[in-house]
C-alpha positions as CSV (number, residue, x, y, z in Angstrom):
1,M,104.8,119.1,134.1
2,D,105.3,115.6,133.7
3,L,108.4,114.8,131.5
4,S,107.4,111.3,130.7
5,L,104.0,112.9,129.3
6,T,106.0,115.3,127.2
7,R,108.3,112.6,125.6
8,A,105.1,110.4,125.0
9,L,103.6,113.6,123.4
10,A,107.0,114.2,121.6
11,G,107.1,110.6,120.2
12,Y,103.4,110.5,119.4
13,A,103.7,113.5,117.1
14,A,106.8,112.2,115.3
15,V,105.1,109.2,114.5
16,Q,102.1,111.0,113.4
17,K,104.0,113.2,111.1
18,N,105.1,109.9,109.1
19,T,101.8,108.2,109.1
20,P,99.3,108.5,106.5
21,P,95.7,109.0,107.8
22,L,93.5,106.1,108.2
23,G,90.0,105.8,106.8
24,P,87.4,103.0,105.8
25,V,88.2,100.8,102.7
26,A,85.5,101.3,100.3
27,D,86.2,98.2,98.0
28,K,88.9,95.4,97.4
29,A,90.4,97.4,94.7
30,T,91.4,100.1,97.2
31,A,92.5,97.5,100.0
32,P,96.2,97.1,100.7
33,A,97.9,94.2,99.3
34,A,98.0,90.8,101.6
35,I,101.2,90.1,103.5
36,G,103.6,88.3,101.4
37,S,102.5,89.7,97.9
38,T,104.3,92.5,96.1
39,N,102.2,95.6,95.6
40,G,102.4,98.0,92.4
41,D,105.9,99.1,93.3
42,G,107.7,95.6,93.3
43,K,108.6,95.9,97.2
44,D,108.6,92.5,98.9
45,F,108.9,91.7,102.5
46,S,112.8,91.7,102.6
47,T,112.9,95.2,100.8
48,V,110.4,96.8,103.2
49,F,112.1,95.3,106.2
50,R,115.5,96.6,105.1
51,E,114.1,100.1,104.5
52,L,112.5,100.1,107.9
53,A,115.8,98.7,109.5
54,G,117.6,101.8,107.8
55,E,115.1,104.2,108.8
56,A,115.5,102.9,112.5
57,L,119.3,103.3,112.2
58,E,118.9,106.6,110.8
59,T,116.8,107.7,113.9
60,M,118.9,106.4,116.3
61,R,122.1,108.2,114.6
62,T,120.1,111.5,114.6
63,G,119.2,111.1,118.3
64,E,122.9,110.4,119.1
65,A,124.0,113.4,117.1
66,K,121.4,115.6,118.8
67,S,122.4,114.4,121.9
68,L,126.1,115.1,121.3
69,A,125.0,118.6,120.0
70,G,123.1,119.3,123.1
71,V,126.2,118.5,125.2
72,A,128.1,121.0,123.1
73,S,125.3,123.6,123.6
74,E,124.8,123.7,119.8
75,A,121.1,122.6,119.7
76,D,118.4,123.7,121.9
77,V,117.0,121.3,124.8
78,Q,113.6,120.7,123.1
79,S,114.9,119.2,119.8
80,V,117.4,117.0,121.9
81,V,114.4,115.9,123.8
82,E,112.5,115.1,120.8
83,A,115.4,113.2,119.0
84,L,115.9,111.1,122.0
85,A,112.2,110.3,122.5
86,A,112.1,109.2,118.8
87,A,115.3,107.2,119.3
88,E,114.0,105.4,122.6
89,M,110.6,104.8,120.6
90,T,112.5,103.3,117.7
91,M,114.8,101.1,120.2
92,R,111.7,99.9,121.9
93,T,110.1,98.9,118.8
94,V,113.0,97.4,117.4
95,V,113.6,95.1,120.6
96,A,109.7,94.2,120.4
97,V,110.1,93.2,116.9
98,R,113.2,91.1,117.6
99,D,111.6,89.4,120.6
100,K,108.5,88.3,118.4
101,V,111.0,87.0,115.7
102,V,112.7,85.0,118.5
103,E,109.6,83.6,119.8
104,A,108.4,82.7,116.5
105,Y,111.5,81.0,115.8
106,H,111.1,78.9,119.1
107,D,107.5,77.9,118.2
108,I,109.0,76.7,114.8
109,L,111.5,74.7,116.4
110,R,109.0,73.1,118.9
111,M,106.6,71.9,116.0
112,P,106.6,68.2,115.3
113,I,107.9,67.0,112.0
């Protein structure tokens, strides 16, 4: 069995558990709020970003704790691999977001005044 396929499936399963099902938007009343606007619970972009960063940090900490537990033979191999796959996917996402933010910053710097 290909280990990369197993890791990809484990990562997909982890993401799928936390993602609501997608469906067609019936009308504007059920459509999601526009970017930059606050929704009914009052969360703005910085709050959502802070929560996502906290979740990413928690995923990384869980992966590290599972790997240490695996080294100490306190956790099974499957849970260690799943935690590390989730941590790797989180790290790749964080790096991709960082790269996009830096790219946008450079684009703003290049704009004529």
